[in-house]
C-alpha positions as CSV (number, residue, x, y, z in Angstrom):
1,M,378.2,154.3,-92.6
2,Q,380.2,151.5,-94.3
3,K,378.9,148.0,-94.3
4,P,381.2,145.6,-92.5
5,I,383.1,143.1,-94.7
6,Q,381.2,139.8,-94.8
7,S,383.2,136.9,-93.4
8,T,383.8,133.8,-95.5
9,I,383.5,130.4,-94.0
10,I,385.5,127.7,-95.7
11,I,384.2,124.2,-95.0
12,V,386.2,121.1,-95.8
13,D,384.4,117.8,-95.4
14,D,384.2,114.7,-97.5
15,D,380.5,114.1,-96.6
16,A,378.3,116.0,-99.1
17,Q,375.3,116.0,-96.8
18,V,377.4,117.6,-94.0
19,L,378.6,120.2,-96.5
20,R,375.1,121.1,-97.7
21,S,373.8,121.2,-94.1
22,L,376.6,123.4,-92.8
23,C,376.4,125.6,-95.9
24,F,372.7,126.2,-95.3
25,L,373.2,126.9,-91.6
26,L,376.0,129.4,-92.2
27,E,374.4,131.2,-95.1
28,T,371.2,131.7,-93.0
29,E,373.6,133.4,-90.4
30,G,374.8,135.8,-93.1
31,Y,378.2,134.2,-93.9
32,Y,379.5,133.7,-97.4
33,V,380.4,130.0,-97.7
34,L,382.9,128.1,-99.8
35,T,382.9,124.3,-99.7
36,F,385.5,121.7,-100.5
37,G,385.0,117.9,-100.6
38,S,388.6,117.0,-99.8
39,A,391.9,118.3,-98.4
40,V,393.5,118.2,-101.8
41,E,390.8,120.5,-103.3
42,L,391.6,123.1,-100.6
43,L,395.3,122.8,-100.9
44,N,395.1,123.3,-104.7
45,R,393.7,126.9,-104.1
46,P,396.3,129.5,-104.9
47,H,394.8,131.9,-102.2
48,L,392.2,132.1,-99.5
49,P,390.1,135.1,-98.5
50,E,391.7,137.1,-95.6
51,N,388.4,137.6,-93.8
52,A,387.7,133.9,-93.5
53,C,387.5,131.0,-91.0
54,L,388.2,127.4,-91.9
55,V,385.9,124.6,-90.6
56,V,387.6,121.3,-91.3
57,D,386.4,117.8,-90.6
58,Y,389.0,115.6,-88.9
59,R,388.2,112.2,-90.5
60,M,388.7,112.4,-94.3
61,P,390.4,110.2,-96.8
62,V,394.0,110.9,-97.9
63,M,394.7,113.4,-95.2
64,N,393.0,114.0,-91.8
65,G,391.9,117.5,-90.8
66,L,394.8,118.2,-88.4
67,D,397.4,117.3,-91.1
68,L,395.4,119.5,-93.6
69,L,395.4,122.4,-91.1
70,T,399.2,122.0,-90.6
71,H,399.7,122.4,-94.4
72,V,397.2,125.3,-94.5
73,R,398.9,127.2,-91.7
74,A,402.2,126.9,-93.6
75,K,400.6,128.3,-96.8
76,F,398.0,130.7,-95.3
77,P,399.0,131.6,-91.7
78,Y,396.4,134.4,-91.5
79,V,393.4,132.1,-91.8
80,P,391.9,131.0,-88.5
81,A,390.4,127.5,-88.2
82,L,388.2,125.1,-86.3
83,L,388.2,121.3,-86.4
84,I,385.0,119.3,-86.3
85,T,384.8,115.7,-85.5
86,G,382.3,113.0,-84.8
87,H,385.1,110.6,-83.8
88,P,386.9,112.1,-80.8
89,D,389.9,110.4,-79.4
90,A,392.5,111.4,-76.8
91,T,395.1,112.6,-79.4
92,I,392.9,115.1,-81.3
93,E,392.4,117.8,-78.7
94,P,396.0,118.2,-77.7
95,R,397.2,118.3,-81.3
96,A,394.6,120.8,-82.2
97,A,395.5,122.9,-79.1
98,D,399.2,122.9,-80.2
99,L,398.0,124.5,-83.5
100,G,395.7,127.0,-81.7
101,I,392.6,125.3,-83.1
102,K,389.4,124.7,-81.2
103,V,387.6,121.3,-81.7
104,V,383.8,121.2,-82.1
105,H,382.1,117.8,-81.7
106,K,379.5,116.5,-84.1
107,P,376.6,116.0,-84.3
108,H,375.8,119.0,-82.1
109,L,377.2,121.6,-84.5
110,D,374.5,124.3,-84.7
111,D,374.9,126.6,-81.8
112,G,378.3,125.3,-80.7
113,L,379.8,125.7,-84.1
114,L,378.2,129.2,-84.7
115,Q,379.7,130.4,-81.4
116,A,383.1,128.9,-82.1
117,I,383.1,130.6,-85.5
118,R,382.2,134.0,-83.9
119,D,384.9,133.5,-81.3
120,T,387.5,132.5,-83.9
121,L,386.7,135.4,-86.2
122,A,386.9,137.7,-83.2
123,G,390.3,136.3,-82.4
124,S,389.4,134.8,-79.0
125,V,390.4,131.2,-79.9
126,G,393.9,130.0,-79.9
């Protein structure tokens, strides 16, 4: 029996502590994790793994998470994504929904984020 391909979770957040925490959480769940401290770092990648899910913070310097995801979708349309935010406002959810992206609210990321990632990788979000 062939082992299933391990999913890669790509986290983009300018907070190093959040990156470390989410990386630890997701690695303990069996995911391979790539982290980026800025939108620019991610956009400079020539390619992204096909069996991946992006987890992008909304509030970052230079470019917010929704703007980043708009650029990512143009370059890598096959990569599903989630948006995380600790600063919800009325405009975020409708913009995310237009992109087919689920929003997960901080600071309660553990179970909610894990389930959202599972759903997104299974294709049930969007």
